[in-house]
Short mmCIF file of the C-alpha atoms (twelve columns), coordinates in Angstrom:
data_MODEL
# 
_entry.id   MODEL 
# 
loop_
_atom_site.group_PDB 
_atom_site.id 
_atom_site.type_symbol 
_atom_site.label_atom_id 
_atom_site.label_alt_id 
_atom_site.label_comp_id 
_atom_site.label_asym_id 
_atom_site.label_seq_id 
_atom_site.Cartn_x 
_atom_site.Cartn_y 
_atom_site.Cartn_z 
_atom_site.pdbx_PDB_model_num 
ATOM 1   C CA . UNK A 1   118.659 92.319  18.740  1 
ATOM 2   C CA . UNK A 2   115.537 94.949  16.499  1 
ATOM 3   C CA . UNK A 3   112.932 92.562  17.710  1 
ATOM 4   C CA . UNK A 4   111.003 93.693  13.842  1 
ATOM 5   C CA . UNK A 5   113.733 91.630  12.863  1 
ATOM 6   C CA . UNK A 6   113.089 88.427  15.414  1 
ATOM 7   C CA . UNK A 7   109.203 88.917  14.116  1 
ATOM 8   C CA . UNK A 8   110.351 88.187  10.392  1 
ATOM 9   C CA . UNK A 9   112.604 85.878  10.979  1 
ATOM 10  C CA . UNK A 10  110.592 83.248  12.672  1 
ATOM 11  C CA . UNK A 11  107.981 84.353  10.107  1 
ATOM 12  C CA . UNK A 12  110.543 83.144  7.702   1 
ATOM 13  C CA . UNK A 13  111.267 79.435  10.068  1 
ATOM 14  C CA . UNK A 14  114.246 81.652  11.977  1 
ATOM 15  C CA . UNK A 15  116.013 83.090  9.038   1 
ATOM 16  C CA . UNK A 16  116.706 86.516  8.163   1 
ATOM 17  C CA . UNK A 17  118.663 87.968  5.050   1 
ATOM 18  C CA . UNK A 18  120.616 91.204  4.892   1 
ATOM 19  C CA . UNK A 19  117.658 93.158  2.632   1 
ATOM 20  C CA . UNK A 20  115.488 92.688  6.207   1 
ATOM 21  C CA . UNK A 21  118.086 94.169  7.700   1 
ATOM 22  C CA . UNK A 22  118.138 96.643  5.607   1 
ATOM 23  C CA . UNK A 23  114.666 97.122  5.012   1 
ATOM 24  C CA . UNK A 24  114.116 97.405  8.847   1 
ATOM 25  C CA . UNK A 25  116.649 100.884 8.492   1 
ATOM 26  C CA . UNK A 26  119.158 99.206  10.238  1 
ATOM 27  C CA . UNK A 27  122.256 98.384  8.586   1 
ATOM 28  C CA . UNK A 28  125.544 96.420  8.900   1 
ATOM 29  C CA . UNK A 29  127.293 97.556  12.168  1 
ATOM 30  C CA . UNK A 30  123.862 96.373  14.149  1 
ATOM 31  C CA . UNK A 31  124.314 92.746  11.841  1 
ATOM 32  C CA . UNK A 32  128.036 92.804  12.987  1 
ATOM 33  C CA . UNK A 33  126.833 93.443  16.567  1 
ATOM 34  C CA . UNK A 34  124.437 90.405  16.569  1 
ATOM 35  C CA . UNK A 35  126.292 87.732  15.293  1 
ATOM 36  C CA . UNK A 36  129.296 88.480  17.654  1 
ATOM 37  C CA . UNK A 37  126.754 87.980  20.145  1 
ATOM 38  C CA . UNK A 38  125.826 84.986  19.065  1 
ATOM 39  C CA . UNK A 39  121.726 86.160  17.958  1 
ATOM 40  C CA . UNK A 40  122.713 85.803  14.926  1 
ATOM 41  C CA . UNK A 41  124.469 83.567  13.025  1 
ATOM 42  C CA . UNK A 42  126.092 83.500  9.430   1 
ATOM 43  C CA . UNK A 43  125.613 80.430  7.053   1 
ATOM 44  C CA . UNK A 44  126.070 82.074  3.357   1 
ATOM 45  C CA . UNK A 45  126.824 85.440  2.473   1 
ATOM 46  C CA . UNK A 46  123.688 87.947  3.204   1 
ATOM 47  C CA . UNK A 47  122.068 84.876  4.125   1 
ATOM 48  C CA . UNK A 48  121.384 84.560  8.614   1 
ATOM 49  C CA . UNK A 49  119.734 82.495  11.920  1 
ATOM 50  C CA . UNK A 50  118.640 82.632  14.542  1 
ATOM 51  C CA . UNK A 51  121.032 82.360  17.201  1 
ATOM 52  C CA . UNK A 52  118.090 80.278  19.902  1 
ATOM 53  C CA . UNK A 53  117.133 78.737  17.425  1 
ATOM 54  C CA . UNK A 54  120.478 77.256  15.828  1 
ATOM 55  C CA . UNK A 55  121.806 76.575  18.900  1 
ATOM 56  C CA . UNK A 56  118.636 74.096  19.482  1 
ATOM 57  C CA . UNK A 57  118.212 72.893  16.804  1 
ATOM 58  C CA . UNK A 58  119.597 68.808  15.879  1 
ATOM 59  C CA . UNK A 59  122.583 68.991  12.842  1 
ATOM 60  C CA . UNK A 60  118.848 67.791  10.138  1 
ATOM 61  C CA . UNK A 61  117.161 70.929  11.614  1 
ATOM 62  C CA . UNK A 62  120.446 72.673  11.700  1 
ATOM 63  C CA . UNK A 63  120.842 71.910  7.729   1 
ATOM 64  C CA . UNK A 64  117.187 72.672  6.432   1 
ATOM 65  C CA . UNK A 65  117.842 75.759  8.176   1 
ATOM 66  C CA . UNK A 66  120.926 77.263  5.560   1 
ATOM 67  C CA . UNK A 67  118.523 75.712  3.020   1 
ATOM 68  C CA . UNK A 68  115.649 78.923  4.129   1 
ATOM 69  C CA . UNK A 69  118.470 81.760  4.532   1 
ATOM 70  C CA . UNK A 70  120.051 80.359  0.755   1 
ATOM 71  C CA . UNK A 71  116.869 80.390  -0.356  1 
ATOM 72  C CA . UNK A 72  115.786 83.820  1.386   1 
ATOM 73  C CA . UNK A 73  118.490 85.552  0.264   1 
ATOM 74  C CA . UNK A 74  118.863 84.956  -3.177  1 
ATOM 75  C CA . UNK A 75  115.111 86.629  -3.900  1 
ATOM 76  C CA . UNK A 76  114.885 83.963  -7.312  1 
ATOM 77  C CA . UNK A 77  111.230 82.538  -7.459  1 
ATOM 78  C CA . UNK A 78  112.469 79.937  -9.803  1 
ATOM 79  C CA . UNK A 79  114.153 78.927  -6.990  1 
ATOM 80  C CA . UNK A 80  113.275 75.412  -5.042  1 
ATOM 81  C CA . UNK A 81  115.074 73.453  -3.038  1 
ATOM 82  C CA . UNK A 82  116.356 69.688  -4.627  1 
ATOM 83  C CA . UNK A 83  117.706 66.502  -3.211  1 
ATOM 84  C CA . UNK A 84  118.738 65.985  0.411   1 
ATOM 85  C CA . UNK A 85  118.079 69.667  0.966   1 
ATOM 86  C CA . UNK A 86  114.658 69.032  -0.144  1 
ATOM 87  C CA . UNK A 87  114.227 66.048  2.369   1 
ATOM 88  C CA . UNK A 88  115.488 68.710  5.153   1 
ATOM 89  C CA . UNK A 89  112.591 70.724  4.186   1 
ATOM 90  C CA . UNK A 90  110.111 68.468  4.350   1 
ATOM 91  C CA . UNK A 91  111.537 67.250  7.797   1 
ATOM 92  C CA . UNK A 92  112.903 63.477  6.773   1 
ATOM 93  C CA . UNK A 93  116.483 63.019  8.456   1 
ATOM 94  C CA . UNK A 94  119.478 63.679  6.053   1 
ATOM 95  C CA . UNK A 95  122.882 61.454  5.984   1 
ATOM 96  C CA . UNK A 96  125.905 64.032  7.670   1 
ATOM 97  C CA . UNK A 97  124.375 66.689  7.457   1 
ATOM 98  C CA . UNK A 98  126.752 69.157  8.873   1 
ATOM 99  C CA . UNK A 99  128.600 68.110  5.317   1 
ATOM 100 C CA . UNK A 100 125.927 68.352  2.675   1 
ATOM 101 C CA . UNK A 101 125.382 71.251  0.607   1 
ATOM 102 C CA . UNK A 102 122.558 72.961  0.245   1 
ATOM 103 C CA . UNK A 103 120.962 72.395  -3.182  1 
ATOM 104 C CA . UNK A 104 118.295 74.422  -5.130  1 
ATOM 105 C CA . UNK A 105 117.164 73.806  -8.873  1 
ATOM 106 C CA . UNK A 106 116.626 77.655  -11.182 1 
ATOM 107 C CA . UNK A 107 115.965 79.373  -13.713 1 
ATOM 108 C CA . UNK A 108 120.174 78.264  -15.379 1 
ATOM 109 C CA . UNK A 109 121.182 76.367  -17.743 1 
ATOM 110 C CA . UNK A 110 124.152 74.244  -16.064 1 
ATOM 111 C CA . UNK A 111 124.968 73.022  -12.984 1 
ATOM 112 C CA . UNK A 112 126.800 75.974  -10.717 1 
ATOM 113 C CA . UNK A 113 128.797 74.413  -7.608  1 
ATOM 114 C CA . UNK A 114 130.094 76.939  -4.651  1 
ATOM 115 C CA . UNK A 115 131.915 76.043  -1.456  1 
ATOM 116 C CA . UNK A 116 128.847 74.510  0.416   1 
ATOM 117 C CA . UNK A 117 126.160 75.042  -2.512  1 
ATOM 118 C CA . UNK A 118 124.854 74.042  -5.390  1 
ATOM 119 C CA . UNK A 119 122.307 74.509  -8.299  1 
ATOM 120 C CA . UNK A 120 120.570 72.304  -10.682 1 
ATOM 121 C CA . UNK A 121 118.874 73.685  -14.060 1 
ATOM 122 C CA . UNK A 122 115.404 73.269  -13.497 1 
ATOM 123 C CA . UNK A 123 112.983 71.612  -15.585 1 
ATOM 124 C CA . UNK A 124 109.091 73.249  -16.026 1 
ATOM 125 C CA . UNK A 125 108.138 70.473  -17.946 1 
ATOM 126 C CA . UNK A 126 109.692 67.339  -16.843 1 
ATOM 127 C CA . UNK A 127 106.508 66.039  -14.667 1 
ATOM 128 C CA . UNK A 128 104.214 66.592  -18.391 1 
ATOM 129 C CA . UNK A 129 102.373 62.555  -18.356 1 
ATOM 130 C CA . UNK A 130 104.260 62.372  -22.758 1 
ATOM 131 C CA . UNK A 131 107.715 63.040  -21.378 1 
ATOM 132 C CA . UNK A 132 109.073 59.693  -22.286 1 
ATOM 133 C CA . UNK A 133 112.162 59.618  -19.350 1 
ATOM 134 C CA . UNK A 134 113.897 61.970  -18.173 1 
ATOM 135 C CA . UNK A 135 118.449 60.961  -18.205 1 
ATOM 136 C CA . UNK A 136 120.018 60.118  -15.125 1 
ATOM 137 C CA . UNK A 137 122.087 63.167  -15.182 1 
ATOM 138 C CA . UNK A 138 118.155 65.328  -16.044 1 
ATOM 139 C CA . UNK A 139 117.691 63.843  -12.569 1 
ATOM 140 C CA . UNK A 140 120.804 63.628  -10.200 1 
ATOM 141 C CA . UNK A 141 120.995 67.642  -11.583 1 
ATOM 142 C CA . UNK A 142 116.811 68.816  -10.271 1 
ATOM 143 C CA . UNK A 143 115.523 68.671  -13.455 1 
ATOM 144 C CA . UNK A 144 112.404 67.061  -12.463 1 
ATOM 145 C CA . UNK A 145 111.500 69.966  -10.299 1 
ATOM 146 C CA . UNK A 146 107.554 70.419  -11.849 1 
ATOM 147 C CA . UNK A 147 106.345 66.430  -10.304 1 
ATOM 148 C CA . UNK A 148 103.625 68.188  -9.081  1 
ATOM 149 C CA . UNK A 149 103.118 71.164  -6.468  1 
ATOM 150 C CA . UNK A 150 105.797 70.041  -3.117  1 
ATOM 151 C CA . UNK A 151 103.120 68.270  -0.120  1 
ATOM 152 C CA . UNK A 152 102.237 70.632  3.216   1 
ATOM 153 C CA . UNK A 153 105.655 70.031  4.097   1 
ATOM 154 C CA . UNK A 154 107.502 72.310  2.265   1 
ATOM 155 C CA . UNK A 155 106.013 74.884  -0.068  1 
ATOM 156 C CA . UNK A 156 109.984 75.304  -1.447  1 
ATOM 157 C CA . UNK A 157 110.975 71.705  -2.114  1 
ATOM 158 C CA . UNK A 158 110.081 69.138  -5.170  1 
ATOM 159 C CA . UNK A 159 107.640 66.256  -3.496  1 
ATOM 160 C CA . UNK A 160 109.228 63.689  -1.746  1 
ATOM 161 C CA . UNK A 161 109.613 60.639  -3.739  1 
ATOM 162 C CA . UNK A 162 111.172 62.723  -6.600  1 
ATOM 163 C CA . UNK A 163 113.743 64.323  -3.553  1 
ATOM 164 C CA . UNK A 164 114.004 60.095  -2.578  1 
ATOM 165 C CA . UNK A 165 115.245 59.535  -6.160  1 
ATOM 166 C CA . UNK A 166 117.434 62.182  -6.894  1 
ATOM 167 C CA . UNK A 167 119.528 61.261  -3.882  1 
ATOM 168 C CA . UNK A 168 119.546 58.366  -5.044  1 
ATOM 169 C CA . UNK A 169 121.436 58.941  -8.149  1 
ATOM 170 C CA . UNK A 170 123.043 62.338  -6.785  1 
ATOM 171 C CA . UNK A 171 124.174 61.092  -3.172  1 
ATOM 172 C CA . UNK A 172 123.935 56.798  -3.315  1 
ATOM 173 C CA . UNK A 173 121.495 53.999  -1.805  1 
ATOM 174 C CA . UNK A 174 122.310 54.848  2.210   1 
ATOM 175 C CA . UNK A 175 121.396 58.662  1.482   1 
ATOM 176 C CA . UNK A 176 118.255 57.691  0.164   1 
ATOM 177 C CA . UNK A 177 116.982 54.253  2.123   1 
ATOM 178 C CA . UNK A 178 117.052 56.715  5.655   1 
ATOM 179 C CA . UNK A 179 114.728 59.268  3.587   1 
ATOM 180 C CA . UNK A 180 112.514 56.454  1.746   1 
ATOM 181 C CA . UNK A 181 111.835 54.616  4.909   1 
ATOM 182 C CA . UNK A 182 110.815 56.968  7.289   1 
ATOM 183 C CA . UNK A 183 108.615 58.663  4.884   1 
ATOM 184 C CA . UNK A 184 107.105 55.291  4.507   1 
ATOM 185 C CA . UNK A 185 106.970 54.890  7.895   1 
ATOM 186 C CA . UNK A 186 105.040 58.201  8.366   1 
ATOM 187 C CA . UNK A 187 103.019 57.669  6.012   1 
ATOM 188 C CA . UNK A 188 104.775 60.295  4.150   1 
ATOM 189 C CA . UNK A 189 104.444 58.816  1.289   1 
ATOM 190 C CA . UNK A 190 103.933 55.757  -1.223  1 
ATOM 191 C CA . UNK A 191 106.913 52.919  -2.589  1 
ATOM 192 C CA . UNK A 192 104.310 53.344  -5.309  1 
ATOM 193 C CA . UNK A 193 104.482 57.488  -5.640  1 
ATOM 194 C CA . UNK A 194 108.778 56.725  -5.803  1 
ATOM 195 C CA . UNK A 195 108.036 53.493  -8.180  1 
ATOM 196 C CA . UNK A 196 106.061 55.992  -10.871 1 
ATOM 197 C CA . UNK A 197 109.098 58.952  -10.662 1 
ATOM 198 C CA . UNK A 198 111.423 55.910  -11.529 1 
ATOM 199 C CA . UNK A 199 108.967 54.616  -14.356 1 
ATOM 200 C CA . UNK A 200 108.299 58.185  -16.009 1 
ATOM 201 C CA . UNK A 201 111.346 60.105  -15.635 1 
ATOM 202 C CA . UNK A 202 114.831 58.106  -14.502 1 
ATOM 203 C CA . UNK A 203 116.380 56.417  -18.130 1 
ATOM 204 C CA . UNK A 204 116.219 53.257  -18.364 1 
ATOM 205 C CA . UNK A 205 120.110 52.949  -17.549 1 
ATOM 206 C CA . UNK A 206 119.332 53.610  -13.723 1 
ATOM 207 C CA . UNK A 207 115.741 52.669  -13.467 1 
ATOM 208 C CA . UNK A 208 116.739 49.564  -11.803 1 
ATOM 209 C CA . UNK A 209 119.469 51.797  -8.571  1 
ATOM 210 C CA . UNK A 210 115.835 52.975  -8.158  1 
ATOM 211 C CA . UNK A 211 113.706 49.422  -7.839  1 
ATOM 212 C CA . UNK A 212 116.498 48.402  -5.791  1 
ATOM 213 C CA . UNK A 213 115.919 51.350  -2.986  1 
ATOM 214 C CA . UNK A 214 111.879 50.165  -3.551  1 
ATOM 215 C CA . UNK A 215 112.985 46.727  -2.987  1 
ATOM 216 C CA . UNK A 216 115.181 47.445  0.291   1 
ATOM 217 C CA . UNK A 217 112.827 50.085  1.860   1 
ATOM 218 C CA . UNK A 218 111.316 49.231  5.141   1 
ATOM 219 C CA . UNK A 219 108.514 51.087  6.223   1 
ATOM 220 C CA . UNK A 220 109.064 49.657  9.988   1 
ATOM 221 C CA . UNK A 221 112.289 50.816  10.412  1 
ATOM 222 C CA . UNK A 222 111.710 52.848  13.309  1 
ATOM 223 C CA . UNK A 223 115.140 55.898  12.988  1 
ATOM 224 C CA . UNK A 224 117.900 55.698  10.547  1 
ATOM 225 C CA . UNK A 225 120.290 53.236  12.236  1 
ATOM 226 C CA . UNK A 226 117.802 50.661  11.789  1 
ATOM 227 C CA . UNK A 227 118.004 51.715  8.528   1 
ATOM 228 C CA . UNK A 228 121.570 51.887  8.145   1 
ATOM 229 C CA . UNK A 229 121.943 49.045  9.831   1 
ATOM 230 C CA . UNK A 230 118.959 46.942  8.240   1 
ATOM 231 C CA . UNK A 231 120.717 47.920  4.867   1 
ATOM 232 C CA . UNK A 232 124.458 46.360  6.014   1 
ATOM 233 C CA . UNK A 233 122.940 42.785  6.932   1 
ATOM 234 C CA . UNK A 234 120.872 42.759  4.269   1 
ATOM 235 C CA . UNK A 235 123.914 43.301  2.155   1 
ATOM 236 C CA . UNK A 236 125.294 40.672  4.034   1 
ATOM 237 C CA . UNK A 237 123.426 38.228  1.834   1 
ATOM 238 C CA . UNK A 238 120.773 37.700  4.810   1 
ATOM 239 C CA . UNK A 239 117.613 37.216  5.831   1 
ATOM 240 C CA . UNK A 240 116.264 40.034  7.961   1 
ATOM 241 C CA . UNK A 241 112.764 40.639  9.312   1 
ATOM 242 C CA . UNK A 242 111.770 44.151  10.842  1 
ATOM 243 C CA . UNK A 243 110.453 44.179  13.929  1 
ATOM 244 C CA . UNK A 244 109.560 40.829  15.341  1 
ATOM 245 C CA . UNK A 245 107.035 40.744  18.446  1 
ATOM 246 C CA . UNK A 246 108.907 37.528  20.416  1 
ATOM 247 C CA . UNK A 247 106.776 35.196  22.728  1 
ATOM 248 C CA . UNK A 248 107.702 32.641  25.312  1 
ATOM 249 C CA . UNK A 249 106.103 28.919  24.909  1 
ATOM 250 C CA . UNK A 250 103.142 29.935  27.194  1 
ATOM 251 C CA . UNK A 251 102.312 33.291  24.488  1 
ATOM 252 C CA . UNK A 252 103.856 35.680  27.191  1 
ATOM 253 C CA . UNK A 253 105.090 38.412  24.686  1 
ATOM 254 C CA . UNK A 254 109.344 39.046  25.863  1 
ATOM 255 C CA . UNK A 255 109.418 42.164  23.440  1 
ATOM 256 C CA . UNK A 256 109.836 42.942  20.584  1 
ATOM 257 C CA . UNK A 257 113.238 43.003  18.586  1 
ATOM 258 C CA . UNK A 258 114.292 45.285  16.413  1 
ATOM 259 C CA . UNK A 259 115.452 42.613  13.441  1 
ATOM 260 C CA . UNK A 260 115.471 38.625  13.803  1 
ATOM 261 C CA . UNK A 261 117.749 37.395  11.005  1 
ATOM 262 C CA . UNK A 262 118.153 33.776  9.939   1 
ATOM 263 C CA . UNK A 263 115.251 33.277  12.074  1 
ATOM 264 C CA . UNK A 264 117.336 33.087  15.301  1 
ATOM 265 C CA . UNK A 265 119.640 35.201  15.710  1 
ATOM 266 C CA . UNK A 266 118.266 38.998  16.918  1 
ATOM 267 C CA . UNK A 267 120.236 42.051  16.055  1 
ATOM 268 C CA . UNK A 268 119.469 45.470  17.904  1 
ATOM 269 C CA . UNK A 269 120.851 48.444  16.787  1 
ATOM 270 C CA . UNK A 270 122.437 50.793  20.059  1 
ATOM 271 C CA . UNK A 271 122.057 53.966  18.923  1 
ATOM 272 C CA . UNK A 272 123.204 57.158  21.395  1 
ATOM 273 C CA . UNK A 273 121.414 55.412  24.141  1 
ATOM 274 C CA . UNK A 274 122.031 56.972  27.611  1 
ATOM 275 C CA . UNK A 275 121.998 55.335  31.089  1 
ATOM 276 C CA . UNK A 276 122.423 57.936  33.398  1 
ATOM 277 C CA . UNK A 277 120.526 57.893  37.088  1 
ATOM 278 C CA . UNK A 278 117.883 56.277  38.736  1 
ATOM 279 C CA . UNK A 279 115.954 55.218  35.421  1 
ATOM 280 C CA . UNK A 280 118.862 54.596  33.134  1 
ATOM 281 C CA . UNK A 281 119.784 52.213  35.732  1 
ATOM 282 C CA . UNK A 282 115.966 50.568  35.835  1 
ATOM 283 C CA . UNK A 283 116.191 50.787  31.600  1 
ATOM 284 C CA . UNK A 284 119.461 48.839  31.452  1 
ATOM 285 C CA . UNK A 285 117.802 46.194  34.416  1 
ATOM 286 C CA . UNK A 286 115.350 45.845  32.297  1 
ATOM 287 C CA . UNK A 287 117.246 45.157  28.884  1 
ATOM 288 C CA . UNK A 288 119.354 42.965  30.558  1 
ATOM 289 C CA . UNK A 289 116.233 41.482  31.586  1 
ATOM 290 C CA . UNK A 290 115.132 41.099  28.525  1 
ATOM 291 C CA . UNK A 291 118.246 39.864  26.904  1 
ATOM 292 C CA . UNK A 292 117.679 37.014  29.299  1 
ATOM 293 C CA . UNK A 293 114.710 35.615  28.387  1 
ATOM 294 C CA . UNK A 294 115.190 35.801  24.551  1 
ATOM 295 C CA . UNK A 295 118.311 34.183  25.054  1 
ATOM 296 C CA . UNK A 296 116.614 31.419  27.471  1 
ATOM 297 C CA . UNK A 297 114.451 30.430  23.936  1 
ATOM 298 C CA . UNK A 298 117.897 29.759  22.036  1 
ATOM 299 C CA . UNK A 299 117.940 33.103  20.005  1 
ATOM 300 C CA . UNK A 300 121.899 34.643  20.243  1 
ATOM 301 C CA . UNK A 301 121.284 38.178  20.777  1 
ATOM 302 C CA . UNK A 302 124.013 41.020  18.805  1 
ATOM 303 C CA . UNK A 303 124.356 44.704  19.474  1 
ATOM 304 C CA . UNK A 304 125.250 47.132  16.628  1 
ATOM 305 C CA . UNK A 305 126.945 50.198  17.015  1 
ATOM 306 C CA . UNK A 306 127.422 53.013  14.314  1 
ATOM 307 C CA . UNK A 307 131.278 52.199  13.832  1 
ATOM 308 C CA . UNK A 308 129.547 48.890  12.941  1 
ATOM 309 C CA . UNK A 309 127.892 50.237  10.437  1 
ATOM 310 C CA . UNK A 310 131.281 51.943  9.266   1 
ATOM 311 C CA . UNK A 311 132.712 49.210  8.511   1 
ATOM 312 C CA . UNK A 312 130.350 46.749  7.295   1 
ATOM 313 C CA . UNK A 313 132.614 44.368  6.036   1 
ATOM 314 C CA . UNK A 314 133.765 43.424  9.434   1 
ATOM 315 C CA . UNK A 315 130.189 42.803  10.406  1 
ATOM 316 C CA . UNK A 316 129.485 39.214  11.131  1 
ATOM 317 C CA . UNK A 317 127.222 36.744  12.876  1 
ATOM 318 C CA . UNK A 318 129.343 34.824  15.140  1 
ATOM 319 C CA . UNK A 319 128.949 31.633  16.973  1 
ATOM 320 C CA . UNK A 320 128.872 33.368  20.625  1 
ATOM 321 C CA . UNK A 321 126.627 35.920  19.087  1 
ATOM 322 C CA . UNK A 322 128.648 38.939  18.571  1 
ATOM 323 C CA . UNK A 323 129.410 41.243  16.265  1 
ATOM 324 C CA . UNK A 324 133.204 39.803  14.539  1 
ATOM 325 C CA . UNK A 325 134.834 42.128  13.658  1 
ATOM 326 C CA . UNK A 326 137.761 40.130  11.559  1 
ATOM 327 C CA . UNK A 327 138.268 40.824  8.224   1 
ATOM 328 C CA . UNK A 328 135.223 38.531  7.625   1 
ATOM 329 C CA . UNK A 329 131.592 37.710  6.411   1 
ATOM 330 C CA . UNK A 330 130.085 34.948  8.211   1 
ATOM 331 C CA . UNK A 331 126.195 34.995  6.905   1 
ATOM 332 C CA . UNK A 332 124.605 33.220  10.946  1 
ATOM 333 C CA . UNK A 333 127.617 30.877  11.294  1 
# 
């Protein structure tokens, strides 16, 4: 691969366009060759990502690369990423990013949809303090792009509070909540900023959804899995506290648990944790000792997995301290 093209791509966040190739006096044969060799990945017409960067990226980072590549290929100064694309450019988590469409707002009059791509209208003055409130459709469509300048995380994305609320109304509560929890945990935004977006720019009929998102948010959640697990537990009607420190009767620290439910049930989210090798075995032993100490103090310990989160109506806290997969809901029974 031509080193000049590599340098140009790196400067753009590991993406380049067909126009970049031609500007360096290269041709389509060079482009086809580097795609065949895996040095470049085509993510959309005229939009490419460096192969090495793509291979080393997680799914959300790949989604951000797709967004940057499409922005570069369109060469439209009015384009800006919105919704989940904006979240990805801000480095915030996106649920199922491999399935997510690239979402941009631009100077168009109506929503345009194509395979893997959505383009929304952009209203320049929508953040004006005199604006009494945008409709839910305007917010969902990306017309709140004028909401101040983007934070340093990305110069081509709507601000985080706007992206979160767009995602809420466009894609649903879980998608917005995991991003908001992460942003709050990292100090990237505040609930007051999100509330201001909801109060100023969301129509009255949809504001309740925004305020519910704010109430459910929890900066103590440390991962996407924890945010999803907490939402499942709360929607089961359980009293949930996050990241609770547990001490024994002598005041000695036993451990910090993901969730304490109804005061006596410890719920841990069990993500893709591996216990391979000596270090893994040591970690597994330490975890078992910790759980034994918790049970000795009278707590029941339950582990939730990704599969459980995908079937929330089947998750229950059973009397023997395991996740119950019967089609019923038990709140601390």
